[in-house]
C-alpha positions as CSV (number, residue, x, y, z in Angstrom):
1,M,-27.4,-14.3,5.8
2,E,-25.2,-14.9,2.8
3,A,-23.1,-18.0,2.2
4,P,-19.5,-18.1,3.5
5,K,-16.9,-17.0,0.9
6,K,-14.3,-19.7,0.3
7,S,-11.8,-17.1,-0.9
8,L,-11.8,-15.6,2.7
9,S,-11.9,-19.0,4.4
10,Q,-15.1,-17.9,6.2
11,N,-16.9,-20.2,8.6
12,F,-19.7,-18.6,10.7
13,L,-20.4,-19.5,14.3
14,K,-24.1,-19.9,14.7
15,D,-24.4,-22.2,17.7
16,K,-25.2,-20.2,20.9
17,N,-24.1,-23.0,23.1
18,I,-20.6,-23.0,21.6
19,S,-20.5,-19.2,21.7
20,N,-21.4,-19.3,25.4
21,K,-18.7,-21.9,26.1
22,I,-16.1,-19.8,24.3
23,V,-17.0,-16.6,26.2
24,N,-17.2,-18.4,29.6
25,Q,-13.6,-19.6,29.2
26,T,-12.1,-16.3,30.2
27,N,-12.7,-13.2,32.3
28,I,-13.9,-10.5,29.9
29,K,-15.2,-7.9,32.4
30,N,-13.2,-4.6,32.1
31,K,-10.8,-6.1,29.6
32,F,-9.8,-4.9,26.2
33,I,-11.0,-7.5,23.6
34,L,-9.9,-8.0,20.1
35,E,-12.1,-10.2,17.9
36,I,-10.8,-11.1,14.5
37,G,-13.4,-12.2,11.9
38,P,-16.6,-11.4,13.9
39,G,-18.8,-12.3,10.9
40,Y,-22.4,-11.5,11.9
41,G,-21.5,-10.8,15.5
42,F,-22.9,-13.9,17.2
43,L,-19.8,-14.2,19.5
44,T,-19.6,-10.4,19.7
45,D,-23.1,-10.3,21.2
46,N,-22.0,-12.7,24.0
47,I,-18.8,-10.9,24.6
48,L,-20.7,-7.6,25.1
49,K,-22.9,-9.2,27.7
50,K,-19.8,-9.7,29.8
51,N,-19.0,-5.9,29.9
52,P,-15.6,-5.6,28.3
53,K,-13.8,-2.3,28.8
54,K,-13.5,-2.0,25.0
55,I,-14.0,-4.3,22.1
56,Y,-12.2,-4.1,18.7
57,L,-13.6,-5.9,15.7
58,I,-11.5,-6.7,12.6
59,E,-13.5,-7.9,9.6
60,K,-12.0,-8.3,6.1
61,D,-15.4,-8.8,4.3
62,N,-16.7,-5.4,3.4
63,N,-20.4,-6.5,3.3
64,L,-20.1,-8.0,6.8
65,K,-18.2,-4.9,7.9
66,K,-21.2,-2.7,6.9
67,N,-23.6,-4.9,8.8
68,L,-21.3,-4.7,11.9
69,Y,-21.2,-0.9,11.7
70,K,-25.0,-0.8,11.7
71,K,-25.4,-3.4,14.4
72,Y,-22.8,-1.9,16.8
73,K,-23.0,1.8,15.9
74,N,-23.5,2.7,19.6
């Protein structure tokens, strides 16, 4: 895992408890979800467990974008 880039104001969510709290605040099942700045996909993983209808990820960092394509290619 590379260090956050200050130029992109990156701050990565790593705490699974906080990720769970965020995801449990709303009904995700069968909804369209837009996640801006998914980073390494920690929150994305929890969102996918809740069976969204479709999820869209927007990531500005090209290195992270490549990792996300590999991780979620299916």
